[in-house]
C-alpha positions as CSV (number, residue, x, y, z in Angstrom):
1,M,23.1,5.5,10.5
2,A,22.6,9.0,9.2
3,K,25.3,8.4,6.6
4,R,23.7,5.2,5.4
5,I,20.3,6.9,5.0
6,I,21.9,9.8,3.0
7,L,23.7,7.2,0.8
8,L,20.4,5.3,0.3
9,L,18.6,8.5,-0.7
10,I,21.4,9.5,-3.1
11,N,21.3,6.1,-4.8
12,L,17.5,6.2,-5.1
13,F,17.6,9.7,-6.5
14,F,20.0,8.6,-9.3
15,L,18.0,5.5,-10.0
16,N,14.9,7.6,-10.3
17,I,16.6,10.0,-12.8
18,L,17.6,7.0,-14.9
19,I,14.0,5.8,-15.0
20,L,12.7,9.3,-15.8
21,S,15.1,9.8,-18.7
22,A,13.0,7.5,-20.9
23,E,10.5,9.3,-23.2
24,S,6.7,8.8,-22.8
25,Q,3.7,9.4,-24.9
26,D,1.2,10.4,-22.2
27,N,1.1,11.2,-18.5
28,D,0.9,7.7,-17.3
29,E,3.1,5.7,-19.7
30,I,6.9,6.0,-19.7
31,F,7.2,4.7,-23.3
32,E,5.3,2.5,-25.7
33,L,6.8,0.5,-28.5
34,K,4.6,-1.2,-31.2
35,V,6.0,-3.9,-33.4
36,K,3.4,-5.0,-35.9
37,E,0.4,-6.0,-33.7
38,L,2.4,-6.2,-30.4
39,S,2.1,-3.3,-27.9
40,F,4.7,-2.9,-25.2
41,T,4.0,-0.6,-22.3
42,L,6.3,0.1,-19.3
43,I,5.0,2.0,-16.2
44,P,7.4,2.4,-13.3
45,T,6.3,3.7,-9.8
46,F,8.4,5.0,-6.9
47,K,7.5,6.2,-3.4
48,L,9.7,7.4,-0.6
49,I,8.4,8.2,2.9
50,V,10.6,10.0,5.5
51,P,11.1,9.6,8.6
52,E,9.9,6.0,8.2
53,A,12.7,5.3,5.7
54,S,10.2,3.4,3.6
55,V,10.9,2.9,-0.1
56,V,8.5,1.2,-2.6
57,L,9.6,0.5,-6.2
58,G,7.2,-0.9,-8.8
59,L,7.1,-1.8,-12.4
60,N,4.1,-2.6,-14.5
61,Q,4.8,-4.1,-18.0
62,K,2.0,-4.9,-20.5
63,I,2.6,-6.9,-23.7
64,G,-0.5,-7.5,-25.7
65,E,-3.0,-9.5,-23.6
66,T,-0.5,-10.2,-20.8
67,E,0.6,-8.1,-17.9
68,F,3.7,-8.4,-15.6
69,F,3.8,-6.6,-12.3
70,A,6.8,-6.3,-10.0
71,Q,7.1,-4.5,-6.6
72,S,9.7,-4.3,-3.9
73,E,9.5,-2.5,-0.5
74,Y,12.4,-1.6,1.7
75,N,12.4,-0.3,5.2
76,Y,15.9,0.4,6.6
77,L,14.8,1.5,10.1
78,Y,12.6,-1.5,10.7
79,G,14.6,-4.1,8.9
80,K,11.9,-5.1,6.4
81,I,12.2,-6.3,2.8
82,N,9.2,-7.4,0.6
83,Y,9.1,-8.7,-3.0
84,L,6.2,-9.4,-5.2
85,L,6.0,-10.7,-8.8
86,Q,2.7,-11.2,-10.6
87,Y,2.0,-12.4,-14.1
88,T,-1.5,-12.1,-15.6
89,V,-3.0,-13.5,-18.8
90,N,-6.1,-11.5,-19.9
91,L,-8.2,-14.3,-21.4
92,F,-12.0,-14.3,-21.1
93,L,-11.4,-15.0,-17.4
94,P,-8.1,-13.5,-16.5
95,V,-5.7,-16.0,-14.9
96,F,-2.8,-14.8,-12.7
97,I,0.2,-16.3,-10.8
98,N,2.3,-14.5,-8.2
99,L,5.5,-15.1,-6.3
100,Y,6.2,-13.2,-3.0
101,D,8.9,-13.1,-0.4
102,N,8.6,-11.0,2.8
103,V,11.5,-10.8,5.3
104,S,11.6,-9.0,8.6
105,F,14.9,-9.1,10.4
106,E,13.7,-7.8,13.8
107,K,9.9,-8.0,14.0
108,I,8.3,-7.3,17.4
109,Y,5.3,-9.2,18.7
110,E,4.1,-8.9,22.3
111,N,7.3,-7.0,23.2
112,K,9.5,-9.9,21.9
113,K,11.9,-9.8,18.9
114,Y,11.5,-12.3,16.0
115,L,13.2,-13.1,12.7
116,Q,10.4,-13.8,10.2
117,R,10.2,-14.9,6.6
118,N,7.0,-15.7,4.6
119,K,7.4,-16.7,1.0
120,G,5.2,-18.6,-1.4
121,Y,3.2,-18.5,-4.6
122,G,-0.4,-18.0,-5.5
123,V,-2.6,-19.0,-8.4
124,G,-5.9,-17.2,-9.1
125,L,-8.8,-16.6,-11.4
126,Q,-10.9,-13.4,-11.7
127,T,-14.0,-12.4,-13.6
128,P,-14.2,-9.5,-16.0
129,Q,-15.8,-6.4,-14.7
130,F,-19.6,-7.0,-14.6
131,F,-22.0,-4.0,-15.2
132,D,-18.9,-1.7,-15.2
133,F,-18.5,-1.9,-11.4
134,F,-18.4,-5.5,-10.0
135,K,-15.5,-8.0,-10.0
136,L,-14.8,-11.3,-8.3
137,K,-11.5,-13.0,-7.7
138,Q,-10.4,-16.3,-6.2
139,E,-6.8,-17.2,-5.2
140,I,-5.0,-20.2,-3.6
141,K,-1.6,-19.6,-2.0
142,S,0.9,-22.0,-0.7
143,E,3.2,-20.3,1.8
144,N,6.4,-21.3,3.6
145,Y,7.0,-19.6,6.9
146,Y,10.1,-19.3,9.1
147,F,9.5,-17.8,12.5
148,A,12.3,-17.6,15.1
149,S,12.6,-15.9,18.5
150,I,15.9,-14.1,18.7
151,E,16.0,-12.8,22.3
152,E,17.3,-15.4,24.7
153,K,17.9,-18.4,22.4
154,L,16.9,-19.2,18.9
155,N,13.5,-20.9,19.0
156,V,12.5,-21.8,15.4
157,N,9.0,-22.5,14.1
158,Q,8.7,-23.3,10.4
159,G,6.4,-25.1,8.0
160,N,3.9,-24.6,5.3
161,I,0.4,-23.1,5.2
162,L,-2.3,-23.3,2.6
163,L,-4.4,-20.1,2.2
164,Y,-7.7,-19.6,0.2
165,D,-8.7,-16.0,-0.6
166,T,-11.9,-14.6,-1.9
167,F,-12.1,-11.0,-3.2
168,V,-15.2,-9.1,-4.1
169,E,-14.8,-5.5,-5.5
170,F,-17.2,-2.7,-6.3
171,L,-15.9,0.3,-8.2
172,F,-17.9,3.3,-9.4
173,E,-16.2,6.0,-11.5
174,H,-17.0,9.0,-13.7
175,E,-15.2,10.9,-16.4
176,I,-14.6,14.6,-16.7
177,K,-12.6,16.1,-19.5
178,K,-11.1,12.7,-20.5
179,E,-10.0,12.2,-16.8
180,V,-11.4,9.1,-15.0
181,L,-12.2,9.9,-11.3
182,R,-13.1,7.4,-8.6
183,D,-16.4,8.0,-6.8
184,F,-16.7,4.9,-4.6
185,Y,-14.8,1.7,-4.0
186,T,-15.5,-1.3,-1.7
187,G,-13.3,-4.3,-1.4
188,I,-14.3,-7.4,0.6
189,N,-11.8,-10.2,1.3
190,F,-12.2,-13.5,3.1
191,E,-8.8,-15.1,4.0
192,K,-9.0,-18.7,5.0
193,A,-6.3,-21.0,6.3
194,I,-6.9,-24.6,5.2
195,P,-5.7,-27.3,7.7
196,S,-3.7,-30.1,6.0
197,D,-0.9,-32.6,6.6
198,F,1.6,-29.7,6.5
199,T,0.0,-27.4,9.0
200,N,-2.6,-27.3,11.8
201,Y,-3.4,-23.6,11.4
202,N,-7.1,-22.9,10.9
203,F,-8.4,-19.3,10.8
204,L,-10.7,-17.1,8.8
205,F,-10.3,-13.3,8.5
206,L,-12.8,-10.8,7.1
207,N,-11.2,-7.6,5.6
208,I,-13.2,-4.7,4.3
209,V,-11.9,-1.5,2.6
210,M,-14.2,1.4,1.6
211,D,-13.3,4.6,-0.1
212,K,-15.8,7.4,-0.9
213,I,-14.7,10.6,-2.5
214,F,-16.9,13.7,-2.7
215,Y,-16.2,16.2,-5.5
216,F,-16.9,20.0,-5.2
217,E,-16.3,23.1,-7.3
218,N,-12.8,24.3,-7.9
219,K,-11.3,20.8,-7.5
220,K,-12.1,20.6,-3.8
221,T,-12.6,17.0,-2.5
222,I,-13.4,15.2,0.7
223,D,-12.2,11.6,1.0
224,F,-13.7,9.2,3.5
225,Y,-11.6,6.0,3.8
226,M,-12.2,3.0,6.1
227,E,-10.4,-0.3,6.9
228,Y,-12.1,-3.1,8.9
229,G,-10.5,-6.4,9.9
230,Y,-12.2,-9.1,12.0
231,L,-11.1,-12.5,13.1
232,L,-14.1,-14.8,12.4
233,T,-12.6,-18.2,13.2
234,S,-9.4,-18.9,15.2
235,D,-9.1,-22.6,16.0
236,N,-5.3,-22.4,15.6
237,L,-3.8,-19.0,14.8
238,P,-0.1,-18.0,14.4
239,I,1.2,-15.0,16.4
240,W,2.5,-13.3,13.2
241,K,-1.0,-13.2,11.6
242,I,-1.8,-9.8,13.0
243,Y,-3.0,-6.3,12.1
244,T,-0.9,-3.2,12.6
245,L,-1.6,0.5,12.8
246,G,0.7,3.5,12.9
247,G,2.7,5.6,10.5
248,Y,2.1,7.9,7.6
249,E,-0.2,5.6,5.6
250,R,-2.2,4.3,8.6
251,L,-2.6,6.6,11.6
252,M,-0.1,9.4,10.9
253,G,1.5,11.0,13.9
254,F,2.1,7.7,15.6
255,A,5.1,5.4,15.2
256,Y,5.3,3.0,12.3
257,D,3.3,-0.2,13.1
258,E,3.1,0.9,16.8
259,F,-0.1,-1.0,17.5
260,Q,-0.9,-4.7,17.0
261,G,-4.0,-6.9,17.3
262,Y,-6.3,-9.5,15.7
263,Y,-9.1,-6.9,15.1
264,K,-8.9,-3.6,13.4
265,V,-10.9,-0.4,12.7
266,F,-9.3,2.5,10.9
267,L,-11.0,5.7,9.6
268,K,-9.5,8.6,7.7
269,L,-11.2,11.8,6.7
270,K,-9.2,14.0,4.3
271,G,-10.1,17.3,2.8
272,K,-8.2,18.7,-0.1
273,L,-8.3,22.0,-1.9
274,P,-6.1,23.8,-4.5
275,I,-3.9,26.6,-3.2
276,W,-2.3,27.6,-6.4
277,D,-3.4,26.2,-9.7
278,K,-1.8,26.5,-13.2
279,I,1.6,27.8,-12.0
280,N,3.7,26.4,-14.9
281,F,7.0,27.5,-13.3
282,N,10.0,25.8,-15.1
283,L,13.2,24.7,-13.5
284,L,15.5,22.7,-15.9
285,F,13.5,19.6,-16.8
286,L,10.9,20.1,-14.1
287,K,7.7,22.2,-14.2
288,L,5.8,23.1,-11.1
289,V,2.1,22.7,-12.1
290,S,0.1,23.2,-9.0
291,I,0.1,23.2,-5.2
292,D,-2.7,21.6,-3.1
293,G,-3.4,21.8,0.6
294,F,-5.0,19.1,2.7
295,L,-6.3,18.5,6.2
296,V,-6.5,14.9,7.6
297,F,-8.2,13.4,10.6
298,N,-7.3,9.8,11.6
299,L,-9.1,7.4,14.1
300,G,-8.3,3.8,14.7
301,Q,-7.8,0.8,17.0
302,V,-6.3,-2.7,16.9
303,G,-6.5,-5.3,19.6
304,N,-8.8,-7.9,20.9
305,V,-12.6,-7.9,20.3
306,Y,-13.3,-6.1,23.6
307,E,-10.7,-3.3,22.8
308,I,-12.4,-2.7,19.5
309,Q,-15.8,-2.3,21.2
310,D,-14.3,0.2,23.7
311,F,-14.6,3.5,21.7
312,S,-13.1,5.6,24.5
313,D,-9.6,4.1,23.9
314,Y,-9.4,4.7,20.1
315,K,-6.3,6.4,18.8
316,T,-6.7,9.7,17.0
317,S,-4.5,12.2,15.2
318,I,-4.7,15.2,13.0
319,G,-2.4,16.4,10.2
320,C,-2.1,19.0,7.5
321,G,0.2,19.7,4.6
322,M,0.6,20.4,1.0
323,D,1.2,18.6,-2.3
324,L,3.6,20.1,-4.8
325,N,2.7,18.6,-8.3
326,F,5.4,18.6,-10.9
327,L,5.8,17.4,-14.5
328,F,9.2,16.0,-15.7
329,K,9.8,16.9,-19.3
330,N,6.1,17.9,-19.5
331,K,5.2,14.2,-19.4
332,I,5.9,12.4,-16.1
333,K,3.9,13.3,-13.0
334,I,5.8,13.8,-9.8
335,S,4.4,14.7,-6.4
336,I,6.2,15.9,-3.3
337,T,4.2,16.0,-0.1
338,L,5.2,18.0,3.0
339,A,3.0,17.2,6.1
340,L,2.9,17.8,9.8
341,A,0.9,15.4,12.1
342,Q,0.1,15.4,15.8
343,A,-1.0,12.3,17.7
344,I,-3.8,13.2,20.2
345,K,-2.1,11.7,23.2
346,S,-0.2,13.2,26.1
347,G,3.6,13.2,25.8
348,R,3.5,13.0,21.9
349,F,5.4,15.4,19.7
350,P,4.5,16.6,16.2
351,V,5.9,14.5,13.3
352,F,7.0,16.0,10.0
353,Y,6.7,13.8,6.9
354,F,8.4,14.1,3.5
355,V,6.9,12.0,0.7
356,Y,8.2,11.7,-2.9
357,Q,6.0,9.8,-5.3
358,L,6.3,9.0,-9.0
């Protein structure tokens, strides 16, 4: 398994070098080509997280008033592959359509192993940004699911499900020295399964995301982040429609997706300060620009409604680390994160994380 991981990292490294070899005109755009009145912009993204062996590749392409977004996620250790394609036409009311395919080869629910695949398409409509901070989006998704127990014998459950999502977003920003900084973000989502001739599933989830960043002198920041998930209606609910916690992104120090439940509370408090600014150390095509240090406190719980209300059983962890910020050819931003996290639970050992992000 170690050889496979090494080969995967080598392949991803060379793929990233090929992407970075393109020229760019600013810090965010890899290149821009203008033919008469047509503007073509290509923006790739890449993120690698170790030891979770999680790789996320993204590509955002803009052509005039249209936008194409593609993203794929691979997790070798947990047998997960996700794909997403989205096409948006920016009319007076932007219209978008997306295709997705999510596969888990050995998903675990209630200590049992399943083979799971959810694929479908969605069509949506969103408003322009009102008053520079408010946006509303509606989406209808038709999803095909395949869900099979793979422990004793193959027990297959498959069919279709119709989903209706409502998104409300509030975003406040400010600009300093031509750099746009986020102050406060709130996203509210209602996800509703609509019973039909194809499926009897009927549920309604409420999801809330909040992110507040406080800015201080000398580029010091404190980031308060919250996720909240609540099952409002559950007349008929599939076992695979569940929240998870654990891993670098959500509750670092614990195992990836270690905890599961139909209700979720997750809080993260992160303080960040510059350790060494304006370094400008050059190595071949890379320039080390700055080093930032950070300290993170995580708190969260997933489970049933009674477990969410019992604050004494919430999972907590602390972590610290540093971000090494590079420029490739003085144009492309690259970040390498080294972090150490400890789950506040007896018998747990510290976890070291390596994150490479473009």
